[in-house]
C-alpha positions, 0 to 999 in steps of 0.5 A: 499500499502506498503511504497515504496521510493520516487525515486521508485515512481518517477521510476514508474511515469516516466514509465507511463508518457513514455507510459508504461501499468501497466503489463511493469511498473510493470515488469521494475520497479518490483512494484505489480501492486497493489501498482503501481494502488493505485500510481497512483489513488494518483497522479491523485487526487494529480493533479487534486486538483492542477489543479483546484485550479492553472488553474485560470485566466488564460492568453490563446491566443488560445485554440483547444479544441476536444475530444478523444474517448477510451473504459473501459472494452469493446467497446460500440458494444461487451457490453452485455446488461446488461452494457449497457447504464452503465458509466464506461462501453464502450466509454468512450471520453475524452474531452481536452482543450489545449493552442495552443502555450505553450501546457498548458491543462487548463481543461480535463474531461472524459464523454460522447460525448453529449450536456450534457457534452459538456457543463460541460466542456466547462463551466469548461474551460470557468471558467478558462480564464481571457480574451477573446480567439480565440477557435477552436473546431471539428465539432461535433454540441454540442460544438456549443450550449456549447460555445454559452451558457458559452461564449456568445459574448465574445469569437472569436469562429470557427470550423474545420470541417475535409472532407475526400476524396480521393487521387489521384496518388500513394501516399498510405498508409496502411489501415485497411479497405484497402491498396490501398486506402489513406484517407487524411484530408481535412479541411475548417473552419467554422467561427461562 
């Protein structure tokens, strides 16, 4: 990577943090796409090391964990047979833990949406805490076993299950499936 000034690095990082794509950041800053990608990898490595070293012995109170779906290369259903079941191709999930009050993210992980990944993620998250917390996850069943193994009885844990249904009345919202049906999230907490 060619040497770029700290102010140019800050400009690139600011663009990326604001949600701009690599191509848009390249157009806005004049930096080459390869330069932006190299900087992104270096910054990510430094941030991950900092988080791993300094986000320990945390005094969090209310934590929410969830998984965010994305894909690499192509969606799982569109993968060619030779790329199926190869990590880095198809569906990927970013597992996150967020402290509800300061919006601190003490732990995150990219992986599959399965029991093995849930165990690694929840175990890492548990290792960062100094005291008992209140934890809420969605109804994804692997979370239940992962939380039980990582925390045992030393946690206040609830699963929030989302139930989707139709809304009666004239309220409408655009949906790619049907412009006339609005799905409303109705939720209930299942205490574990």
